ROLO-861379 format. One line per 4 residues: number of its first residue (from 0); for each residue x, y, z of C-alpha. Coordinates in steps of 0.1 Angstrom, whole numbers, plus 5000, padded with zeros to 4 digits. Example, Ala and Ser with C-alpha at 12.3 -4.5 7.8 and 13.67 -1.06 7.14 Angstrom:
<rs>
0) 5123:4955:5078; 5137:4989:5071
</rs>
This chain:
<rs>
0) 5027:5287:5282; 5059:5296:5262; 5074:5265:5269; 5046:5245:5257
4) 5044:5265:5228; 5082:5257:5223; 5076:5218:5222; 5046:5226:5198
8) 5071:5241:5175; 5093:5215:5176; 5067:5189:5174; 5055:5207:5139
12) 5094:5209:5130; 5100:5173:5134; 5067:5162:5118; 5076:5186:5087
16) 5113:5172:5083; 5104:5136:5085; 5085:5115:5060; 5050:5128:5056
20) 5020:5112:5070; 4984:5120:5061; 4975:5152:5045; 4948:5154:5018
24) 4949:5123:4995; 4940:5126:4959; 4908:5141:4949; 4881:5113:4952
28) 4865:5122:4918; 4898:5127:4898; 4911:5092:4912; 4878:5076:4899
32) 4881:5092:4868; 4916:5079:4863; 4904:5044:4876; 4877:5043:4849
36) 4898:5056:4823; 4923:5028:4830; 4897:5001:4832; 4884:5013:4797
40) 4916:5015:4782; 4924:4979:4794; 4890:4965:4782; 4895:4982:4747
44) 4931:4969:4741; 4920:4934:4755; 4888:4933:4730; 4910:4945:4702
48) 4936:4917:4709; 4910:4890:4710; 4895:4904:4679; 4931:4904:4661
52) 4935:4868:4672; 4901:4859:4657; 4911:4873:4625; 4942:4854:4627
56) 4923:4821:4630; 4899:4829:4603; 4931:4832:4580; 4934:4794:4588
60) 4964:4799:4610; 4969:4784:4643; 4963:4814:4668; 4982:4801:4697
64) 5014:4809:4682; 5003:4844:4679; 4988:4848:4717; 5018:4825:4730
68) 5045:4847:4717; 5025:4878:4728; 5024:4859:4764; 5063:4855:4761
72) 5067:4890:4751; 5046:4906:4778; 5061:4883:4806; 5096:4893:4795
76) 5086:4929:4803; 5073:4920:4836; 5108:4903:4843; 5125:4933:4829
80) 5108:4951:4855; 5118:4933:4882; 5155:4930:4874; 5156:4968:4869
84) 5138:4972:4903; 5162:4950:4921; 5194:4963:4906; 5180:4999:4914
88) 5187:5013:4880; 5155:5035:4877; 5150:5067:4889; 5120:5073:4909
92) 5102:5089:4879; 5109:5061:4859; 5102:5035:4886; 5066:5052:4890
96) 5061:5050:4851; 5073:5014:4849; 5051:5003:4877; 5021:5019:4859
100) 5033:4999:4825; 5038:4966:4847; 5002:4969:4859; 4987:4978:4829
104) 5008:4949:4810; 4997:4925:4835; 4959:4932:4828; 4966:4928:4790
108) 4983:4896:4797; 4951:4883:4811; 4934:4884:4778; 4963:4867:4759
112) 4964:4840:4786; 4927:4834:4781; 4928:4833:4742; 4959:4811:4742
116) 4938:4784:4767; 4910:4789:4743; 4886:4796:4769; 4892:4760:4785
120) 4910:4742:4814; 4942:4724:4807; 4947:4689:4799; 4980:4676:4811
124) 4999:4680:4845; 5024:4701:4830; 4995:4728:4815; 4979:4729:4849
128) 5013:4740:4864; 5013:4766:4839; 4977:4775:4845; 4981:4777:4883
132) 5014:4797:4884; 4996:4819:4859; 4967:4825:4882; 4986:4829:4912
136) 5009:4856:4894; 4978:4874:4884; 4960:4873:4917; 4992:4885:4939
140) 4995:4912:4914; 4959:4923:4916; 4967:4921:4956; 4996:4941:4951
144) 4979:4970:4932; 4954:4971:4958; 4976:4972:4987; 4996:5000:4968
148) 4961:5018:4962; 4952:5015:4999; 4983:5029:5010; 4979:5063:4990
152) 4941:5063:4990; 4929:5054:5022; 4952:5072:5046; 4971:5095:5023
156) 5005:5075:5032; 5036:5087:5017; 5052:5062:4995; 5087:5070:5009
160) 5077:5053:5041; 5094:5019:5051; 5088:4996:5078; 5121:5004:5093
164) 5111:5041:5096; 5078:5036:5115; 5092:5024:5151; 5115:5055:5152
168) 5085:5077:5144; 5061:5061:5168; 5087:5064:5196; 5091:5102:5190
172) 5051:5106:5188; 5048:5089:5223; 5076:5112:5237; 5060:5142:5222
176) 5025:5134:5239; 5040:5124:5273; 5061:5159:5271; 5030:5180:5265
180) 5012:5159:5294; 5037:5162:5314; 5050:5201:5311; 5021:5217:5334
184) 5027:5193:5362; 5064:5201:5363; 5059:5240:5362; 5032:5238:5389
188) 5057:5212:5410; 5083:5237:5408; 5062:5264:5423; 5051:5242:5451
192) 5012:5247:5438; 4987:5220:5434; 4981:5204:5398; 4952:5224:5379
196) 4923:5202:5375; 4923:5208:5339; 4956:5192:5336; 4947:5162:5359
200) 4921:5154:5336; 4942:5154:5306; 4969:5134:5327; 4938:5108:5335
204) 4930:5108:5296; 4966:5100:5288; 4969:5071:5313; 4937:5056:5306
208) 4933:5058:5271; 4963:5070:5254; 4995:5058:5267; 4991:5021:5258
212) 4979:5031:5224; 5010:5054:5217; 5038:5031:5231; 5031:5000:5206
216) 5016:4990:5176; 4976:4986:5180; 4944:4978:5161; 4960:4959:5135
220) 4929:4939:5127; 4909:4967:5125; 4935:4982:5100; 4932:4953:5081
224) 4896:4956:5073; 4898:4991:5070; 4877:4999:5102; 4884:5035:5118
228) 4863:5026:5150; 4894:5024:5176; 4907:5058:5164; 4872:5073:5166
232) 4868:5062:5201; 4902:5079:5210; 4896:5110:5192; 4859:5113:5206
236) 4873:5109:5240; 4896:5142:5235; 4869:5162:5217; 4847:5156:5247
240) 4871:5169:5271; 4883:5199:5252; 4852:5221:5260; 4856:5218:5294
244) 4894:5230:5295; 4908:5264:5290; 4923:5277:5259; 4957:5267:5267
248) 4948:5230:5273; 4924:5231:5242; 4957:5239:5223; 4973:5211:5242
252) 4946:5185:5234; 4946:5196:5197; 4982:5190:5192; 4978:5156:5211
256) 4950:5149:5189; 4971:5152:5159; 4997:5131:5174; 4972:5105:5179
260) 4958:5104:5141; 4996:5103:5131; 5004:5073:5154; 4970:5056:5139
264) 4984:5061:5103; 5019:5044:5112; 4998:5017:5126; 4978:5014:5093
268) 5009:5017:5072; 5029:4990:5093; 4999:4967:5086; 4997:4972:5047
272) 5036:4975:5045; 5042:4943:5062; 5014:4926:5039; 5032:4942:5006
276) 5065:4928:5018; 5050:4894:5024; 5031:4897:4991; 5065:4901:4972
280) 5079:4868:4984; 5046:4851:4966; 5046:4871:4935; 5081:4875:4926
284) 5094:4837:4930; 5062:4825:4913; 5068:4851:4884; 5102:4835:4878
288) 5088:4802:4879; 5061:4807:4855; 5085:4825:4830; 5110:4792:4833
292) 5080:4769:4826; 5069:4789:4798; 5102:4788:4782; 5101:4750:4786
296) 5065:4750:4772; 5079:4768:4743; 5108:4746:4737; 5085:4713:4740
300) 5057:4732:4714; 5085:4740:4688; 5104:4705:4693; 5071:4687:4684
304) 5063:4709:4656; 5099:4706:4639; 5094:4669:4645; 5060:4665:4629
308) 5076:4682:4594
</rs>
């Protein structure tokens, strides 16, 4: 009993000292309120900008210069964010603020882009390249925002977690559960006694249902669609056995259950962090390409304007 308590304490200590997983996520009502406020602010700023463009056009001026320069300035800020992140010149707090502004600015640029296109599709191949580039950047940006939200809201995953740290923690969890299952067998074997039936039941549960789950990543497709069914099956198996064992083994099963839930959250994080990494290989290169095309577009426009004068 004392030995098992020692393992439980070491298990809790390692969880506390490592990166945090799980825990209570943000309050659902507060999160919804913040999201609603952000959406309302984006809509209000976008509507205000479109109204300003309409006023500008009614003043017998070409509104494409106004929304074009807004697009150029906004995209310059987006590029600046990428550069600062890449060079790691931001503190964690500043980085979080920049990310929020980066996302907000991206949504405002949608209104500027639609206005600049005059609510029509492109005519030339070069305009189509600009149009497709902006759509790809916007779509990938929205996907990235969703992935970041999913990591925080769906499973309460710590933002400090990385793909590189997941395998080590997964191995630790597998060893901790293995130690919990094997401990009583070691003590009874040393005393020359047969294994108690309760411990045999836990050993069967471990070998039949938990061992394969703990030793490698599992249920990637379920995590991709947000399904909790595979985890529920495992926790249900643990919960069904719990009433039929003594107090000592109930505590052991409770510790195993927590580790199983943590392992499932690691698998969830592995899927979404992998998607986030892959998403960057689309979003960042297309953003830089779009910026280059936009500069060329501005040069062409002003060249024709000066030539016609």
